[in-house]
DRENBA-451479 format. One record per residue: x, y, z negated of N, C-alpha, C in turn. Coordinates in steps of 0.2 Angstrom, whole numbers, plus 2048, in hexadecimal, padded with zeros to 3 digits. Example, Ala and Ser with C-alpha at 12.3 -4.5 7.8 and 13.67 -1.06 7.14 Angstrom:
BEGIN
8427E47D983E7EA7D98427F07D9 8407F57DD8447FB7DC8408007D9 
This chain:
BEGIN
6F56805E06F46795E26F16795E9 6F26745ED6EF6735F36EA66D5F3 6E466E5F76DF66A5F76DD6685FE 6D86635FF6D66616056CE661605 6CB66460A6C466460C6C365F611 6C065A6106BE6546156B8656618 6B865661F6B26576236B0651627 6AB64D6256AA6466286A764762F 6A76426336A464263A69D64463A 69B64863F69464B63F695651643 68F65464568E65A64868D660643 69066564369066B63E68E671642 68867464168767A645689680640 68D68464369068A63F68C690640 68969363B68569A63C68A69F63A 68F69E6376946A363569B69F635 6A06A36346A76A06346A969C62E 6AC69662F6B069362A6B6697628 6B76996226BD69C6206C269861C 6C769561F6CC69161B6CF695616 6D16926106D569560B6DC69360B 6E06976096E76966096E8690604 6EC68B6066EE6856026E9680602 6E46806076DF67B6076DF67860F 6DF67260F6DF66F6166D866D617 6D666E61E6CF66C6206D1666624 6CE6606226CF6596256C9657629 6C965662F6C36546336C464D635 6BF6496366BF6426386C0642640 6C56446426C76446496C264864D 6C16466536BC6496586B5648656 6B46436516AD64264F6AA64864B 6AF64C6486AC6526456AC65764A 6A565964C6A465E6516A166464E 6A566A6506A267164D69F674653 69967665269567A658694681656 69568665A69468D65968D68E658 68B69265368469465268269B654 68769F6556866A665868B6A865D 6896AD66168E6B06666936B4662 6996B466569F6B96636A16B765C 6A16B065A6A36AE6546AA6AB654 6AE6AB64F6B46A764E6B26A164A 6B269B64C6B06956486B3694642 6BA6936426BE69363C6C269963C 6C269D6376C66A46376C86A6630 6CE6A96306D16AC62A6D46B262C 6D26B76296D66BE62A6D96C0623 6DF6C16236E36C361D6E26CA61B 6E46CC6156E36D36136EA6D7613 6E96DD6146EF6E26146F06E560D 6F66E760B6F66EA6056FE6EB603 6FF6EF5FE7056F05FC7066EE5F4 70A6EA5F270F6E65F770B6E25FC 70F6DF60170C6DB6067086D5603 7036D36066FE6CE6047006C8609 7046C36087056BE60C7026B7609 6FF6B360E6FB6AD60C6FE6A7610 6FF6A260C70369C60F6FE69660F 7006916136FD68B6146F668A616 6F568A61C6EE68861F6EF682624 6EB67D6236EB6786276E4675629 6E36746306DD6716336DF66B637 6DC6656356DE65F6396D765C63C 6D765B6436D16586466CC65D647 6C765A64A6C165E64C6C0660653 6BA6606566B866265C6B466865C 6B666D6606B36746606AF675666 6A96776666A567866C6A167E66B 6A068267069C68967069468866F 69268267168B680670686686674 68868867968468D67D68569467B 68969567668B69C67469169F678 6916A66786966A967C69B6AD677 6A16AE67A6A66B26776A86AF670 6A96A86706AB6A466A6B26A366A 6B56A36646BC6A16636BC69B65E 6BF6966606BF69065B6C3691655 6C96936556CD69464F6D169B64F 6D169E64A6D46A564A6D76A6643 6DE6A86436E16AA63D6E46B163E 6E36B663A6E56BD63B6E86C0635 6EF6C16356F26C462F6EF6CB62E 6F16CE6276EE6D46256F16DA628 6F86DA6296FB6E062C7016DD630 7026E06367076DD63A70E6DE637 7116D86377186D86347196D862D 7146DA6297146DB6227106D661E 70A6D661F7056D161B7036CC620 7066C661F7056C16257026BA622 6FF6B66266FD6B06257036AB627 7056A662370B6A262570969B623 70D69762670D68F62670668D628 70468E62E6FE68C6316FF685635 6FB6806346FB67A6376F567863A 6F46776416EE6756446F066F648 6EC66A6486EE66464C6E865F64D 6E965B6536E46566546DD659656 6DD65E65A6D666165B6D4661663 6CE6626646CB66266A6C766866B 6C866D66F6C46736706C2674677 6BC6766786B967667E6B567D67F 6B66806856B16856886B168B684 6B668D6806B669367C6B9699680 6B769F67D6BA6A56806C26A567E 6C46A36786CA6A26766CB69B672 6CF6976736D069166F6D2692668 6D96956686DC6966626DF69D663 6DE6A165E6E06A865E6E46A9657 6EB6AB6586EF6AD6526F26B4653 6F16B864D6F46BE64D6F86C0646 6FE6C26477016C46417026BE63C 7046B863F7056B263B70D6B063C 70F6AC6387166A96387166A1636 71B69E63971B697638715693639 71469364070E690642710689646 70C68464470D67D64870667B64A 70667A651700678654702672658 6FE66C65770066665B6FA66265D 6FB65F6626F565A6646EF65D665 6EE6636696E866766A6E7667671 6E06656736DE66567A6D966A67B 6DA66F67F6D56746806D3674688 6CC6746896CA6736906C4679691 6C567C6976C06816996BF687694 6C56886906C568E68C6C8694691 6C569A6906C76A06946CF6A1693 6D06A168C6D76A168A6D869C685 6DD6986866DE6926826E169467B 6E869567B6EB6976756EE69E676 6ED6A26716EF6A96716F26AB66A 6F86AE66B6FB6B16656FE6B8666 6FE6BC6607006C36617046C565A 70A6C765B70E6C965670F6C4651 7116BE6537126B864F7196B6650 71C6B264B7236B064B7236A9649 7286A664B72A69F64A72469A64B 72269965171C69565471F68F657 71C68A65671D68365971768065C 71667F66271167B665713675668 71066F66671266966970C66566B 70D66267170765F674701662674 7016686776FB66D6786F966E67F 6F366D6816F166D6886EB672689 6EB67568E6E567A6906E4678697 6DD6786996DC6766A06D567A6A2 6D567C6A86CF67E6AB6CB6846A8 6D06896A66CD68F6A46CE6956A8 6CB69A6A86CB69F6AC6D06A56AB 6D46A46A66D96A96A46E06A56A2 6E36A769C6E96A569A6E869E697 6ED6996986ED6936946F169568E 6F669868E6FA69A6886FC6A2689 6FA6A66846FB6AD6856FF6AF67F 7056B167F70A6B367A70B6BA67A 7096BE67570A6C567570E6C766F 7136CC6717176CF66B7186D666D 71B6D966871D6E06687246E1665 7296DC6687306DC6657336E2665 7366E466073A6EA65F7376F065D 7306F065C72C6F565972C6F5652 72C6FB64E72C6FB6477256F8645 7256F463F71F6F263C71C6EB63F 71F6E964471D6E36477206DC645 71E6D76477216D06447286D0647 72D6CE6427336CD6447356C6647 73A6C664B73C6BF64E7366BC651 7326BF65572C6BC65972F6B765D 72D6B165C72F6AB66072A6A6661 72B6A266772669D66872A69766B 72969166972C68B66B72668666E 726684674721680676724679679 72267467672466D67871E66967B 71F66768171A663684713667684 71366D68670D67168770C67168E 7056726907046726976FD675699 6FC67769F6F66796A16F46766A8 6EE6756AA6EC6726B06E56766B2 6E667A6B76E067D6B96DE6846B5 6E26866B16E168D6AE6E36926B3 6E06986B36E269D6B86E969F6B7 6EC6A06B16F36A16B06F569C6AB 6FB6996AC6FD6946A76FF6966A1 70569A6A170869D69B70A6A469D 7096A869870B6AF69870E6B1691 7146B56917176B768B71A6BE68C 7186C268771A6C968871E6CB681 7246CE6827286D167C7296CC677 72C6C767872E6C26737366C2672 7386C166C73F6C166B7426BA66E 73E6B566D7416AF67173B6AA672 73C6A66787376A167A73B69B67C 73969567A73C68F67C73668A67E 73768868473268368773567D689 73367768773667168A73066C68B 73266869172D663693726666694 72566C69771F66F69771E67169F 7176716A17156726A870F6766A8 70E67A6AD70967F6AE70767E6B5 70267A6B77006786BE6F967A6C0 6F867A6C76F267C6CA6EF6826C7 6F36886C76F168E6C46EE6926CA 6E86956C96E66996CF6E96A06D0 6EC6A26CB6F06A96CB6F76A86CB 6FA6A56C57016A46C570369F6BF 70869B6C07096966BA70C69A6B4 71169E6B57146A26AF7166A96B0 7166AD6AB7176B46AB71B6B66A5 7216B86A57256BA6A07276C16A0 7256C569B7276CC69B72B6CE695 
């Protein structure tokens, strides 16, 4: 069964990571729900899957709303999902929407995940805005990153190598950067589709595809 955890408006100081459970939605009261980092080098909301034989796949994670700030701490990641084993034990059906993320080392980090939907997310002054590695079937809609010192969107894959995610792909609709050092970078993807997207005022380069 699926459930909902409602987090009302207020300031929440996190001294350790919130670990979302498969099948449970975290519902925040918009930007009024503010999460503040309590330690350096933490991931504020984080789930890491387990490896195993047979494969351990986990399904249905959803976070809606929330404002994430580092609160003076360093090397902080706002949201992170990591599957247990590349291309084998994965996290799937991940929905993130209606968020505001500021001044993080990494805004959103995804590794070894599938069927990701991220929408209506604004990231400002994050070193790296959105990053994914060895993920498949990813959709970003209305996601913006601005004024960070590295990549706005960094898409990493190892297409064609044994044991990695198959059909690594990324679709971006109305995604944009303004003032990031690099707007968009993608390495080793089976496919990429961008529409109505722009990467402007980049100090190094707008886009890089390898």
